[in-house]
N, CA, C and O atoms as a GROMACS GRO file, in nm:
protein
  636
    1MET      N    1  10.916 -11.405   9.189
    1MET     CA    2  10.820 -11.440   9.300
    1MET      C    3  10.803 -11.589   9.339
    1MET      O    4  10.746 -11.628   9.440
    2SER      N    5  10.858 -11.666   9.246
    2SER     CA    6  10.863 -11.805   9.276
    2SER      C    7  11.010 -11.855   9.315
    2SER      O    8  11.040 -11.974   9.306
    3GLY      N    9  11.085 -11.772   9.351
    3GLY     CA   10  11.231 -11.804   9.401
    3GLY      C   11  11.224 -11.856   9.532
    3GLY      O   12  11.127 -11.847   9.607
    4PRO      N   13  11.348 -11.918   9.561
    4PRO     CA   14  11.360 -12.013   9.705
    4PRO      C   15  11.343 -11.900   9.828
    4PRO      O   16  11.375 -11.781   9.818
    5GLY      N   17  11.299 -11.949   9.918
    5GLY     CA   18  11.293 -11.867  10.045
    5GLY      C   19  11.203 -11.746  10.076
    5GLY      O   20  11.144 -11.689   9.984
    6GLY      N   21  11.194 -11.712  10.182
    6GLY     CA   22  11.119 -11.590  10.231
    6GLY      C   23  11.034 -11.618  10.333
    6GLY      O   24  11.058 -11.713  10.409
    7TRP      N   25  10.912 -11.530  10.349
    7TRP     CA   26  10.801 -11.542  10.432
    7TRP      C   27  10.684 -11.588  10.391
    7TRP      O   28  10.628 -11.530  10.298
    8PHE      N   29  10.627 -11.698  10.450
    8PHE     CA   30  10.503 -11.744  10.411
    8PHE      C   31  10.410 -11.766  10.520
    8PHE      O   32  10.452 -11.766  10.636
    9ALA      N   33  10.288 -11.786  10.493
    9ALA     CA   34  10.151 -11.800  10.594
    9ALA      C   35  10.101 -11.924  10.551
    9ALA      O   36  10.099 -11.970  10.437
   10LEU      N   37  10.055 -11.980  10.670
   10LEU     CA   38   9.956 -12.094  10.675
   10LEU      C   39   9.838 -12.040  10.704
   10LEU      O   40   9.844 -11.976  10.809
   11ILE      N   41   9.726 -12.040  10.650
   11ILE     CA   42   9.598 -11.978  10.657
   11ILE      C   43   9.498 -12.090  10.676
   11ILE      O   44   9.492 -12.186  10.600
   12ASP      N   45   9.421 -12.073  10.777
   12ASP     CA   46   9.311 -12.164  10.799
   12ASP      C   47   9.189 -12.076  10.769
   12ASP      O   48   9.143 -11.991  10.846
   13THR      N   49   9.134 -12.111  10.626
   13THR     CA   50   9.010 -12.040  10.583
   13THR      C   51   8.900 -12.066  10.668
   13THR      O   52   8.814 -11.978  10.669
   14ALA      N   53   8.879 -12.180  10.749
   14ALA     CA   54   8.777 -12.211  10.827
   14ALA      C   55   8.749 -12.126  10.935
   14ALA      O   56   8.639 -12.130  10.991
   15GLN      N   57   8.837 -12.051  10.969
   15GLN     CA   58   8.820 -11.937  11.070
   15GLN      C   59   8.741 -11.820  11.062
   15GLN      O   60   8.694 -11.757  11.157
   16ASP      N   61   8.727 -11.791  10.932
   16ASP     CA   62   8.654 -11.663  10.889
   16ASP      C   63   8.598 -11.681  10.731
   16ASP      O   64   8.664 -11.736  10.642
   17SER      N   65   8.499 -11.640  10.718
   17SER     CA   66   8.434 -11.657  10.577
   17SER      C   67   8.498 -11.557  10.478
   17SER      O   68   8.486 -11.577  10.357
   18ALA      N   69   8.558 -11.461  10.521
   18ALA     CA   70   8.611 -11.365  10.434
   18ALA      C   71   8.767 -11.404  10.405
   18ALA      O   72   8.835 -11.345  10.320
   19LEU      N   73   8.807 -11.492  10.471
   19LEU     CA   74   8.954 -11.550  10.439
   19LEU      C   75   8.975 -11.612  10.311
   19LEU      O   76   9.082 -11.591  10.254
   20PHE      N   77   8.879 -11.692  10.253
   20PHE     CA   78   8.917 -11.760  10.154
   20PHE      C   79   8.920 -11.662  10.030
   20PHE      O   80   8.998 -11.694   9.940
   21GLY      N   81   8.848 -11.555  10.015
   21GLY     CA   82   8.855 -11.461   9.922
   21GLY      C   83   8.979 -11.366   9.905
   21GLY      O   84   9.027 -11.334   9.796
   22LEU      N   85   9.026 -11.324  10.038
   22LEU     CA   86   9.145 -11.268  10.044
   22LEU      C   87   9.277 -11.352  10.018
   22LEU      O   88   9.382 -11.300   9.981
   23VAL      N   89   9.258 -11.490  10.042
   23VAL     CA   90   9.359 -11.583  10.002
   23VAL      C   91   9.378 -11.592   9.854
   23VAL      O   92   9.484 -11.574   9.792
   24LYS      N   93   9.253 -11.624   9.802
   24LYS     CA   94   9.246 -11.630   9.650
   24LYS      C   95   9.298 -11.511   9.567
   24LYS      O   96   9.317 -11.521   9.446
   25ARG      N   97   9.318 -11.411   9.629
   25ARG     CA   98   9.371 -11.282   9.556
   25ARG      C   99   9.519 -11.266   9.594
   25ARG      O  100   9.576 -11.165   9.553
   26CYS      N  101   9.578 -11.340   9.655
   26CYS     CA  102   9.709 -11.354   9.663
   26CYS      C  103   9.798 -11.411   9.560
   26CYS      O  104   9.757 -11.507   9.495
   27ARG      N  105   9.916 -11.362   9.537
   27ARG     CA  106  10.003 -11.397   9.406
   27ARG      C  107  10.040 -11.557   9.411
   27ARG      O  108  10.044 -11.617   9.304
   28GLN      N  109  10.061 -11.612   9.507
   28GLN     CA  110  10.115 -11.727   9.510
   28GLN      C  111  10.064 -11.808   9.623
   28GLN      O  112  10.107 -11.782   9.736
   29ILE      N  113   9.960 -11.925   9.604
   29ILE     CA  114   9.874 -11.994   9.695
   29ILE      C  115   9.885 -12.137   9.659
   29ILE      O  116   9.915 -12.174   9.545
   30SER      N  117   9.860 -12.224   9.764
   30SER     CA  118   9.834 -12.363   9.736
   30SER      C  119   9.756 -12.419   9.841
   30SER      O  120   9.804 -12.410   9.954
   31CYS      N  121   9.629 -12.482   9.823
   31CYS     CA  122   9.590 -12.555   9.937
   31CYS      C  123   9.652 -12.687   9.980
   31CYS      O  124   9.699 -12.762   9.895
   32LEU      N  125   9.654 -12.717  10.109
   32LEU     CA  126   9.752 -12.812  10.155
   32LEU      C  127   9.676 -12.952  10.116
   32LEU      O  128   9.740 -13.056  10.103
   33PHE      N  129   9.561 -12.946  10.102
   33PHE     CA  130   9.476 -13.073  10.058
   33PHE      C  131   9.507 -13.101   9.904
   33PHE      O  132   9.497 -13.014   9.817
   34ALA      N  133   9.545 -13.230   9.881
   34ALA     CA  134   9.576 -13.262   9.739
   34ALA      C  135   9.467 -13.284   9.659
   34ALA      O  136   9.357 -13.296   9.714
   35GLY      N  137   9.478 -13.291   9.524
   35GLY     CA  138   9.369 -13.304   9.419
   35GLY      C  139   9.281 -13.184   9.410
   35GLY      O  140   9.298 -13.075   9.465
   36ASP      N  141   9.175 -13.228   9.324
   36ASP     CA  142   9.069 -13.112   9.294
   36ASP      C  143   8.985 -13.116   9.417
   36ASP      O  144   8.909 -13.212   9.433
   37VAL      N  145   8.990 -13.014   9.513
   37VAL     CA  146   8.914 -12.989   9.622
   37VAL      C  147   8.781 -12.925   9.598
   37VAL      O  148   8.784 -12.812   9.548
   38PRO      N  149   8.676 -12.975   9.622
   38PRO     CA  150   8.572 -12.908   9.596
   38PRO      C  151   8.541 -12.760   9.665
   38PRO      O  152   8.594 -12.740   9.775
   39LEU      N  153   8.458 -12.656   9.608
   39LEU     CA  154   8.473 -12.523   9.680
   39LEU      C  155   8.457 -12.522   9.793
   39LEU      O  156   8.544 -12.476   9.867
   40GLU      N  157   8.319 -12.584   9.850
   40GLU     CA  158   8.291 -12.572   9.991
   40GLU      C  159   8.388 -12.624  10.066
   40GLU      O  160   8.406 -12.567  10.173
   41MET      N  161   8.470 -12.734  10.038
   41MET     CA  162   8.596 -12.764  10.131
   41MET      C  163   8.710 -12.676  10.099
   41MET      O  164   8.784 -12.654  10.196
   42ALA      N  165   8.742 -12.624   9.995
   42ALA     CA  166   8.850 -12.529   9.968
   42ALA      C  167   8.837 -12.403  10.052
   42ALA      O  168   8.937 -12.357  10.106
   43ALA      N  169   8.704 -12.338  10.068
   43ALA     CA  170   8.692 -12.244  10.135
   43ALA      C  171   8.696 -12.245  10.271
   43ALA      O  172   8.694 -12.139  10.334
   44ALA      N  173   8.704 -12.400  10.352
   44ALA     CA  174   8.749 -12.401  10.471
   44ALA      C  175   8.870 -12.505  10.489
   44ALA      O  176   8.865 -12.601  10.566
   45SER      N  177   8.967 -12.476  10.416
   45SER     CA  178   9.094 -12.554  10.416
   45SER      C  179   9.217 -12.468  10.452
   45SER      O  180   9.213 -12.346  10.444
   46PRO      N  181   9.325 -12.535  10.492
   46PRO     CA  182   9.448 -12.472  10.508
   46PRO      C  183   9.516 -12.456  10.372
   46PRO      O  184   9.522 -12.539  10.282
   47TRP      N  185   9.575 -12.310  10.376
   47TRP     CA  186   9.631 -12.254  10.245
   47TRP      C  187   9.772 -12.216  10.271
   47TRP      O  188   9.794 -12.135  10.361
   48LEU      N  189   9.859 -12.260  10.210
   48LEU     CA  190   9.998 -12.195  10.210
   48LEU      C  191  10.012 -12.079  10.116
   48LEU      O  192   9.993 -12.095   9.996
   49VAL      N  193  10.049 -11.946  10.172
   49VAL     CA  194  10.062 -11.828  10.091
   49VAL      C  195  10.174 -11.774  10.094
   49VAL      O  196  10.224 -11.757  10.205
   50ARG      N  197  10.247 -11.730   9.974
   50ARG     CA  198  10.362 -11.659   9.989
   50ARG      C  199  10.330 -11.520  10.035
   50ARG      O  200  10.248 -11.458   9.966
   51ILE      N  201  10.380 -11.459  10.141
   51ILE     CA  202  10.343 -11.326  10.187
   51ILE      C  203  10.404 -11.221  10.111
   51ILE      O  204  10.522 -11.218  10.078
   52ASP      N  205  10.317 -11.134  10.084
   52ASP     CA  206  10.333 -10.997   9.987
   52ASP      C  207  10.256 -10.884  10.040
   52ASP      O  208  10.133 -10.886  10.035
   53ASP      N  209  10.324 -10.784  10.093
   53ASP     CA  210  10.238 -10.669  10.144
   53ASP      C  211  10.145 -10.600  10.027
   53ASP      O  212  10.062 -10.513  10.053
   54ARG      N  213  10.168 -10.642   9.912
   54ARG     CA  214  10.103 -10.584   9.795
   54ARG      C  215   9.951 -10.653   9.805
   54ARG      O  216   9.853 -10.597   9.758
   55ASP      N  217   9.946 -10.772   9.866
   55ASP     CA  218   9.827 -10.845   9.851
   55ASP      C  219   9.747 -10.794   9.976
   55ASP      O  220   9.796 -10.756  10.082
   56PRO      N  221   9.602 -10.800   9.941
   56PRO     CA  222   9.507 -10.752  10.054
   56PRO      C  223   9.496 -10.840  10.189
   56PRO      O  224   9.425 -10.798  10.281
   57LEU      N  225   9.565 -10.959  10.202
   57LEU     CA  226   9.560 -11.042  10.301
   57LEU      C  227   9.620 -10.987  10.449
   57LEU      O  228   9.572 -10.990  10.562
   58MET      N  229   9.730 -10.943  10.403
   58MET     CA  230   9.828 -10.896  10.503
   58MET      C  231   9.771 -10.768  10.573
   58MET      O  232   9.776 -10.770  10.696
   59PRO      N  233   9.719 -10.657  10.514
   59PRO     CA  234   9.655 -10.557  10.600
   59PRO      C  235   9.526 -10.589  10.656
   59PRO      O  236   9.475 -10.535  10.755
   60ALA      N  237   9.471 -10.692  10.577
   60ALA     CA  238   9.326 -10.737  10.639
   60ALA      C  239   9.379 -10.817  10.786
   60ALA      O  240   9.322 -10.798  10.894
   61TRP      N  241   9.477 -10.894  10.770
   61TRP     CA  242   9.504 -10.957  10.897
   61TRP      C  243   9.560 -10.877  10.997
   61TRP      O  244   9.517 -10.897  11.111
   62GLN      N  245   9.647 -10.790  10.980
   62GLN     CA  246   9.683 -10.675  11.074
   62GLN      C  247   9.585 -10.611  11.112
   62GLN      O  248   9.588 -10.584  11.232
   63ASP      N  249   9.474 -10.566  11.040
   63ASP     CA  250   9.356 -10.489  11.100
   63ASP      C  251   9.263 -10.553  11.168
   63ASP      O  252   9.200 -10.496  11.257
   64HIS      N  253   9.241 -10.685  11.134
   64HIS     CA  254   9.103 -10.767  11.176
   64HIS      C  255   9.143 -10.890  11.220
   64HIS      O  256   9.056 -10.944  11.288
   65GLY      N  257   9.258 -10.963  11.203
   65GLY     CA  258   9.283 -11.081  11.237
   65GLY      C  259   9.335 -11.129  11.358
   65GLY      O  260   9.343 -11.249  11.386
   66ALA      N  261   9.374 -11.023  11.441
   66ALA     CA  262   9.453 -11.025  11.572
   66ALA      C  263   9.339 -11.122  11.668
   66ALA      O  264   9.218 -11.101  11.667
   67GLY      N  265   9.397 -11.219  11.741
   67GLY     CA  266   9.314 -11.291  11.816
   67GLY      C  267   9.209 -11.372  11.740
   67GLY      O  268   9.119 -11.410  11.815
   68CYS      N  269   9.194 -11.410  11.612
   68CYS     CA  270   9.094 -11.472  11.534
   68CYS      C  271   9.161 -11.605  11.472
   68CYS      O  272   9.094 -11.676  11.396
   69ASN      N  273   9.283 -11.636  11.503
   69ASN     CA  274   9.344 -11.762  11.470
   69ASN      C  275   9.336 -11.798  11.317
   69ASN      O  276   9.308 -11.910  11.275
   70TRP      N  277   9.360 -11.706  11.252
   70TRP     CA  278   9.357 -11.701  11.122
   70TRP      C  279   9.475 -11.798  11.052
   70TRP      O  280   9.453 -11.862  10.948
   71GLY      N  281   9.597 -11.799  11.120
   71GLY     CA  282   9.690 -11.891  11.094
   71GLY      C  283   9.821 -11.841  11.145
   71GLY      O  284   9.820 -11.778  11.251
   72TRP      N  285   9.928 -11.860  11.085
   72TRP     CA  286  10.059 -11.822  11.138
   72TRP      C  287  10.166 -11.794  11.017
   72TRP      O  288  10.134 -11.822  10.902
   73LEU      N  289  10.292 -11.739  11.048
   73LEU     CA  290  10.387 -11.714  10.948
   73LEU      C  291  10.501 -11.791  10.968
   73LEU      O  292  10.518 -11.839  11.080
   74CYS      N  293  10.594 -11.816  10.866
   74CYS     CA  294  10.701 -11.889  10.873
   74CYS      C  295  10.817 -11.840  10.784
   74CYS      O  296  10.792 -11.793  10.672
   75GLU      N  297  10.926 -11.848  10.825
   75GLU     CA  298  11.036 -11.794  10.738
   75GLU      C  299  11.110 -11.906  10.685
   75GLU      O  300  11.169 -11.971  10.772
   76SER      N  301  11.122 -11.948  10.562
   76SER     CA  302  11.185 -12.068  10.504
   76SER      C  303  11.300 -12.030  10.428
   76SER      O  304  11.313 -11.914  10.391
   77ARG      N  305  11.381 -12.117  10.401
   77ARG     CA  306  11.506 -12.126  10.316
   77ARG      C  307  11.450 -12.207  10.163
   77ARG      O  308  11.515 -12.201  10.058
   78VAL      N  309  11.341 -12.268  10.175
   78VAL     CA  310  11.335 -12.354  10.051
   78VAL      C  311  11.212 -12.283   9.957
   78VAL      O  312  11.150 -12.187  10.003
   79ASP      N  313  11.186 -12.328   9.845
   79ASP     CA  314  11.086 -12.291   9.753
   79ASP      C  315  10.961 -12.311   9.796
   79ASP      O  316  10.940 -12.388   9.890
   80PHE      N  317  10.859 -12.240   9.732
   80PHE     CA  318  10.709 -12.261   9.777
   80PHE      C  319  10.668 -12.411   9.762
   80PHE      O  320  10.613 -12.469   9.855
   81ASP      N  321  10.695 -12.472   9.643
   81ASP     CA  322  10.660 -12.624   9.645
   81ASP      C  323  10.703 -12.703   9.736
   81ASP      O  324  10.632 -12.792   9.783
   82ALA      N  325  10.830 -12.681   9.774
   82ALA     CA  326  10.900 -12.785   9.866
   82ALA      C  327  10.830 -12.752  10.004
   82ALA      O  328  10.802 -12.841  10.084
   83LEU      N  329  10.805 -12.619  10.027
   83LEU     CA  330  10.738 -12.604  10.160
   83LEU      C  331  10.617 -12.659  10.171
   83LEU      O  332  10.587 -12.718  10.275
   84ARG      N  333  10.535 -12.650  10.072
   84ARG     CA  334  10.406 -12.723  10.054
   84ARG      C  335  10.411 -12.871  10.083
   84ARG      O  336  10.328 -12.931  10.152
   85ARG      N  337  10.518 -12.926  10.022
   85ARG     CA  338  10.535 -13.082  10.050
   85ARG      C  339  10.563 -13.080  10.206
   85ARG      O  340  10.482 -13.140  10.277
   86HIS      N  341  10.666 -13.019  10.262
   86HIS     CA  342  10.705 -13.012  10.375
   86HIS      C  343  10.575 -13.028  10.472
   86HIS      O  344  10.561 -13.123  10.549
   87PHE      N  345  10.484 -12.923  10.456
   87PHE     CA  346  10.382 -12.923  10.564
   87PHE      C  347  10.276 -13.005  10.523
   87PHE      O  348  10.192 -13.020  10.612
   88ARG      N  349  10.251 -13.069  10.408
   88ARG     CA  350  10.152 -13.191  10.396
   88ARG      C  351  10.193 -13.306  10.470
   88ARG      O  352  10.106 -13.387  10.500
   89LYS      N  353  10.306 -13.326  10.504
   89LYS     CA  354  10.352 -13.436  10.587
   89LYS      C  355  10.296 -13.436  10.721
   89LYS      O  356  10.295 -13.541  10.785
   90PHE      N  357  10.256 -13.341  10.764
   90PHE     CA  358  10.214 -13.318  10.900
   90PHE      C  359  10.053 -13.310  10.893
   90PHE      O  360  10.004 -13.280  11.002
   91LEU      N  361   9.967 -13.328  10.796
   91LEU     CA  362   9.827 -13.317  10.786
   91LEU      C  363   9.756 -13.435  10.863
   91LEU      O  364   9.642 -13.431  10.909
   92GLN      N  365   9.841 -13.538  10.868
   92GLN     CA  366   9.752 -13.647  10.972
   92GLN      C  367   9.844 -13.693  11.080
   92GLN      O  368   9.966 -13.703  11.071
   93ALA      N  369   9.760 -13.724  11.194
   93ALA     CA  370   9.838 -13.771  11.312
   93ALA      C  371   9.755 -13.910  11.369
   93ALA      O  372   9.634 -13.933  11.370
   94ARG      N  373   9.852 -13.980  11.409
   94ARG     CA  374   9.800 -14.122  11.462
   94ARG      C  375   9.760 -14.116  11.611
   94ARG      O  376   9.849 -14.090  11.692
   95LEU      N  377   9.640 -14.138  11.652
   95LEU     CA  378   9.601 -14.119  11.783
   95LEU      C  379   9.650 -14.249  11.874
   95LEU      O  380   9.696 -14.351  11.824
   96PRO      N  381   9.635 -14.231  12.003
   96PRO     CA  382   9.703 -14.335  12.080
   96PRO      C  383   9.617 -14.476  12.048
   96PRO      O  384   9.670 -14.584  12.075
   97ASP      N  385   9.486 -14.471  11.989
   97ASP     CA  386   9.407 -14.584  11.966
   97ASP      C  387   9.432 -14.641  11.831
   97ASP      O  388   9.383 -14.747  11.792
   98GLY      N  389   9.519 -14.557  11.755
   98GLY     CA  390   9.556 -14.615  11.612
   98GLY      C  391   9.489 -14.543  11.516
   98GLY      O  392   9.537 -14.541  11.402
   99THR      N  393   9.362 -14.470  11.544
   99THR     CA  394   9.283 -14.390  11.454
   99THR      C  395   9.364 -14.261  11.390
   99THR      O  396   9.416 -14.173  11.458
  100VAL      N  397   9.364 -14.267  11.260
  100VAL     CA  398   9.423 -14.151  11.188
  100VAL      C  399   9.330 -14.023  11.190
  100VAL      O  400   9.211 -14.032  11.161
  101ALA      N  401   9.388 -13.906  11.226
  101ALA     CA  402   9.302 -13.797  11.236
  101ALA      C  403   9.365 -13.672  11.162
  101ALA      O  404   9.487 -13.672  11.147
  102LEU      N  405   9.297 -13.574  11.118
  102LEU     CA  406   9.337 -13.451  11.064
  102LEU      C  407   9.405 -13.382  11.168
  102LEU      O  408   9.341 -13.357  11.270
  103PHE      N  409   9.552 -13.339  11.158
  103PHE     CA  410   9.606 -13.257  11.256
  103PHE      C  411   9.610 -13.100  11.200
  103PHE      O  412   9.673 -13.061  11.101
  104ARG      N  413   9.533 -13.028  11.282
  104ARG     CA  414   9.506 -12.886  11.233
  104ARG      C  415   9.613 -12.803  11.295
  104ARG      O  416   9.582 -12.721  11.381
  105PHE      N  417   9.731 -12.819  11.259
  105PHE     CA  418   9.845 -12.786  11.308
  105PHE      C  419   9.853 -12.635  11.279
  105PHE      O  420   9.913 -12.558  11.354
  106TYR      N  421   9.784 -12.594  11.155
  106TYR     CA  422   9.767 -12.446  11.101
  106TYR      C  423   9.676 -12.350  11.176
  106TYR      O  424   9.654 -12.233  11.146
  107ASP      N  425   9.623 -12.423  11.285
  107ASP     CA  426   9.556 -12.340  11.378
  107ASP      C  427   9.650 -12.297  11.486
  107ASP      O  428   9.708 -12.387  11.546
  108PRO      N  429   9.672 -12.173  11.519
  108PRO     CA  430   9.770 -12.105  11.599
  108PRO      C  431   9.749 -12.182  11.732
  108PRO      O  432   9.854 -12.215  11.787
  109ARG      N  433   9.636 -12.217  11.792
  109ARG     CA  434   9.624 -12.250  11.923
  109ARG      C  435   9.662 -12.399  11.913
  109ARG      O  436   9.704 -12.453  12.016
  110VAL      N  437   9.651 -12.465  11.808
  110VAL     CA  438   9.704 -12.632  11.808
  110VAL      C  439   9.873 -12.612  11.796
  110VAL      O  440   9.944 -12.676  11.874
  111PHE      N  441   9.921 -12.539  11.716
  111PHE     CA  442  10.054 -12.523  11.693
  111PHE      C  443  10.130 -12.483  11.798
  111PHE      O  444  10.236 -12.541  11.819
  112ASN      N  445  10.083 -12.368  11.890
  112ASN     CA  446  10.157 -12.330  11.987
  112ASN      C  447  10.164 -12.426  12.103
  112ASN      O  448  10.262 -12.429  12.177
  113THR      N  449  10.057 -12.505  12.118
  113THR     CA  450  10.067 -12.622  12.224
  113THR      C  451  10.141 -12.747  12.174
  113THR      O  452  10.204 -12.819  12.252
  114TYR      N  453  10.132 -12.768  12.054
  114TYR     CA  454  10.208 -12.886  11.999
  114TYR      C  455  10.357 -12.866  11.999
  114TYR      O  456  10.429 -12.957  12.038
  115ILE      N  457  10.412 -12.742  11.956
  115ILE     CA  458  10.546 -12.739  11.946
  115ILE      C  459  10.625 -12.740  12.074
  115ILE      O  460  10.739 -12.784  12.088
  116ARG      N  461  10.536 -12.676  12.181
  116ARG     CA  462  10.610 -12.672  12.317
  116ARG      C  463  10.608 -12.794  12.374
  116ARG      O  464  10.692 -12.822  12.459
  117ALA      N  465  10.503 -12.891  12.332
  117ALA     CA  466  10.504 -13.021  12.408
  117ALA      C  467  10.593 -13.127  12.321
  117ALA      O  468  10.642 -13.224  12.379
  118ALA      N  469  10.611 -13.111  12.200
  118ALA     CA  470  10.692 -13.213  12.102
  118ALA      C  471  10.832 -13.244  12.175
  118ALA      O  472  10.892 -13.164  12.248
  119THR      N  473  10.866 -13.358  12.146
  119THR     CA  474  11.006 -13.393  12.144
  119THR      C  475  11.102 -13.332  12.072
  119THR      O  476  11.066 -13.276  11.969
  120PRO      N  477  11.223 -13.330  12.103
  120PRO     CA  478  11.321 -13.266  12.040
  120PRO      C  479  11.321 -13.321  11.891
  120PRO      O  480  11.337 -13.247  11.794
  121GLU      N  481  11.301 -13.459  11.884
  121GLU     CA  482  11.305 -13.532  11.746
  121GLU      C  483  11.190 -13.460  11.674
  121GLU      O  484  11.211 -13.391  11.574
  122GLU      N  485  11.073 -13.478  11.725
  122GLU     CA  486  10.950 -13.419  11.655
  122GLU      C  487  10.968 -13.282  11.628
  122GLU      O  488  10.920 -13.242  11.522
  123ARG      N  489  11.028 -13.200  11.700
  123ARG     CA  490  11.046 -13.051  11.660
  123ARG      C  491  11.149 -13.030  11.548
  123ARG      O  492  11.140 -12.934  11.471
  124ALA      N  493  11.252 -13.127  11.539
  124ALA     CA  494  11.348 -13.109  11.440
  124ALA      C  495  11.282 -13.126  11.302
  124ALA      O  496  11.330 -13.061  11.209
  125LEU      N  497  11.172 -13.210  11.281
  125LEU     CA  498  11.132 -13.224  11.175
  125LEU      C  499  11.050 -13.099  11.121
  125LEU      O  500  11.052 -13.075  11.001
  126TRP      N  501  10.992 -13.034  11.195
  126TRP     CA  502  10.926 -12.899  11.185
  126TRP      C  503  11.023 -12.786  11.103
  126TRP      O  504  10.992 -12.708  11.013
  127PHE      N  505  11.144 -12.808  11.166
  127PHE     CA  506  11.238 -12.712  11.125
  127PHE      C  507  11.328 -12.741  11.011
  127PHE      O  508  11.417 -12.662  10.979
  128ASP      N  509  11.306 -12.848  10.952
  128ASP     CA  510  11.375 -12.900  10.819
  128ASP      C  511  11.340 -12.782  10.704
  128ASP      O  512  11.236 -12.784  10.638
  129GLY      N  513  11.421 -12.703  10.694
  129GLY     CA  514  11.400 -12.587  10.573
  129GLY      C  515  11.326 -12.471  10.618
  129GLY      O  516  11.302 -12.374  10.545
  130VAL      N  517  11.276 -12.485  10.782
  130VAL     CA  518  11.201 -12.373  10.810
  130VAL      C  519  11.306 -12.299  10.929
  130VAL      O  520  11.358 -12.356  11.025
  131LYS      N  521  11.320 -12.158  10.890
  131LYS     CA  522  11.404 -12.099  11.012
  131LYS      C  523  11.340 -12.052  11.125
  131LYS      O  524  11.402 -12.036  11.231
  132GLN      N  525  11.210 -12.027  11.110
  132GLN     CA  526  11.150 -11.959  11.237
  132GLN      C  527  10.994 -11.969  11.207
  132GLN      O  528  10.956 -11.979  11.090
  133TYR      N  529  10.918 -11.967  11.296
  133TYR     CA  530  10.761 -11.959  11.304
  133TYR      C  531  10.717 -11.833  11.374
  133TYR      O  532  10.766 -11.810  11.485
  134SER      N  533  10.634 -11.754  11.325
  134SER     CA  534  10.583 -11.652  11.399
  134SER      C  535  10.444 -11.684  11.421
  134SER      O  536  10.369 -11.695  11.324
  135VAL      N  537  10.401 -11.699  11.540
  135VAL     CA  538  10.269 -11.743  11.578
  135VAL      C  539  10.201 -11.661  11.703
  135VAL      O  540  10.268 -11.637  11.804
  136GLU      N  541  10.078 -11.623  11.691
  136GLU     CA  542  10.015 -11.553  11.773
  136GLU      C  543   9.950 -11.631  11.895
  136GLU      O  544   9.877 -11.726  11.872
  137GLY      N  545   9.972 -11.598  12.002
  137GLY     CA  546   9.940 -11.693  12.137
  137GLY      C  547   9.830 -11.605  12.187
  137GLY      O  548   9.776 -11.512  12.126
  138ALA      N  549   9.801 -11.655  12.324
  138ALA     CA  550   9.702 -11.596  12.415
  138ALA      C  551   9.734 -11.433  12.415
  138ALA      O  552   9.845 -11.383  12.394
  139GLU      N  553   9.636 -11.377  12.439
  139GLU     CA  554   9.636 -11.220  12.454
  139GLU      C  555   9.728 -11.164  12.375
  139GLU      O  556   9.810 -11.084  12.419
  140GLY      N  557   9.723 -11.207  12.233
  140GLY     CA  558   9.804 -11.117  12.148
  140GLY      C  559   9.950 -11.139  12.131
  140GLY      O  560  10.006 -11.081  12.038
  141VAL      N  561  10.021 -11.219  12.214
  141VAL     CA  562  10.151 -11.239  12.224
  141VAL      C  563  10.218 -11.298  12.110
  141VAL      O  564  10.172 -11.409  12.082
  142ILE      N  565  10.302 -11.264  12.043
  142ILE     CA  566  10.343 -11.316  11.924
  142ILE      C  567  10.482 -11.386  11.949
  142ILE      O  568  10.585 -11.323  11.976
  143HIS      N  569  10.474 -11.515  11.938
  143HIS     CA  570  10.574 -11.631  11.969
  143HIS      C  571  10.663 -11.640  11.834
  143HIS      O  572  10.620 -11.651  11.720
  144SER      N  573  10.785 -11.634  11.872
  144SER     CA  574  10.879 -11.634  11.750
  144SER      C  575  10.978 -11.763  11.776
  144SER      O  576  11.084 -11.757  11.838
  145TYR      N  577  10.920 -11.886  11.715
  145TYR     CA  578  10.977 -11.994  11.749
  145TYR      C  579  11.111 -12.021  11.649
  145TYR      O  580  11.106 -12.009  11.526
  146ARG      N  581  11.208 -12.053  11.711
  146ARG     CA  582  11.353 -12.096  11.638
  146ARG      C  583  11.399 -12.224  11.705
  146ARG      O  584  11.359 -12.259  11.816
  147LEU      N  585  11.483 -12.288  11.633
  147LEU     CA  586  11.557 -12.404  11.681
  147LEU      C  587  11.698 -12.387  11.687
  147LEU      O  588  11.770 -12.397  11.588
  148LEU      N  589  11.740 -12.359  11.808
  148LEU     CA  590  11.904 -12.327  11.802
  148LEU      C  591  11.996 -12.427  11.892
  148LEU      O  592  12.002 -12.425  12.015
  149ASP      N  593  12.054 -12.501  11.819
  149ASP     CA  594  12.156 -12.602  11.874
  149ASP      C  595  12.050 -12.716  11.928
  149ASP      O  596  12.074 -12.778  12.032
  150GLY      N  597  11.939 -12.738  11.854
  150GLY     CA  598  11.858 -12.850  11.875
  150GLY      C  599  11.767 -12.825  11.994
  150GLY      O  600  11.704 -12.920  12.040
  151ARG      N  601  11.753 -12.691  12.054
  151ARG     CA  602  11.667 -12.648  12.158
  151ARG      C  603  11.567 -12.527  12.100
  151ARG      O  604  11.601 -12.426  12.038
  152LEU      N  605  11.424 -12.571  12.143
  152LEU     CA  606  11.344 -12.460  12.102
  152LEU      C  607  11.369 -12.353  12.180
  152LEU      O  608  11.404 -12.357  12.298
  153HIS      N  609  11.346 -12.236  12.099
  153HIS     CA  610  11.358 -12.094  12.165
  153HIS      C  611  11.229 -12.018  12.117
  153HIS      O  612  11.179 -12.032  12.005
  154ASP      N  613  11.189 -11.944  12.205
  154ASP     CA  614  11.063 -11.842  12.172
  154ASP      C  615  11.136 -11.710  12.188
  154ASP      O  616  11.153 -11.664  12.301
  155GLY      N  617  11.184 -11.644  12.072
  155GLY     CA  618  11.272 -11.525  12.085
  155GLY      C  619  11.399 -11.553  12.114
  155GLY      O  620  11.465 -11.632  12.046
  156ASP      N  621  11.443 -11.491  12.215
  156ASP     CA  622  11.588 -11.527  12.293
  156ASP      C  623  11.570 -11.634  12.403
  156ASP      O  624  11.671 -11.682  12.455
  157ALA      N  625  11.464 -11.668  12.435
  157ALA     CA  626  11.432 -11.740  12.540
  157ALA      C  627  11.416 -11.912  12.516
  157ALA      O  628  11.325 -11.968  12.454
  158PRO      N  629  11.508 -11.963  12.571
  158PRO     CA  630  11.479 -12.139  12.557
  158PRO      C  631  11.370 -12.187  12.632
  158PRO      O  632  11.334 -12.142  12.741
  159ILE      N  633  11.313 -12.291  12.565
  159ILE     CA  634  11.173 -12.343  12.615
  159ILE      C  635  11.207 -12.470  12.671
  159ILE      O  636  11.119 -12.541  12.721
   0.00000   0.00000   0.00000
C-alpha cells in the first residue's frame, strides 16, 4: 500500500461536511497542513489520499461529488510522502502587493484556472513526479492534464 506511484486524490474537506469522515476512513491519508492540526481545522483542510476503490470515498465521490468541487485526482510516479512534500510547496502564494496567502489549488475551480494560465516554467514544477491530473471542470467535463514536450495538454489537445 505504501509503495511508489499510483493514483492519489487531493480532497478539500471544506467543501462538504461529510468529506472529512470519508477521508478519515481511507487507508492512507495525510493533511497537507503540517503539525498537530486542531479537529475543527482538520475537518476543513486539504487531504492527500491514496485512491483505493475499497474505501468509501470513491463510490461516494462518484455518486454524490459531481459538480461539488471535492477535489481532484493525479497519477504519480513517486511515493505518498514525497507527493505530500511536493504539494505542500504550493500551499502559499505571494500576491502582487507582497502579501502571502493560502493558495487553494486543491479546489478544482482554482486548479483549472491556474494550470491553464501558468507559464511553462510554473507548470513544469507541478509535473515534477506527477504524470497527469484529472480535474472536473464546468458542466462535469473531466480535464486530463499532461505535460508533453514541455507543453500542457488536456487529453490529446494541446493548450
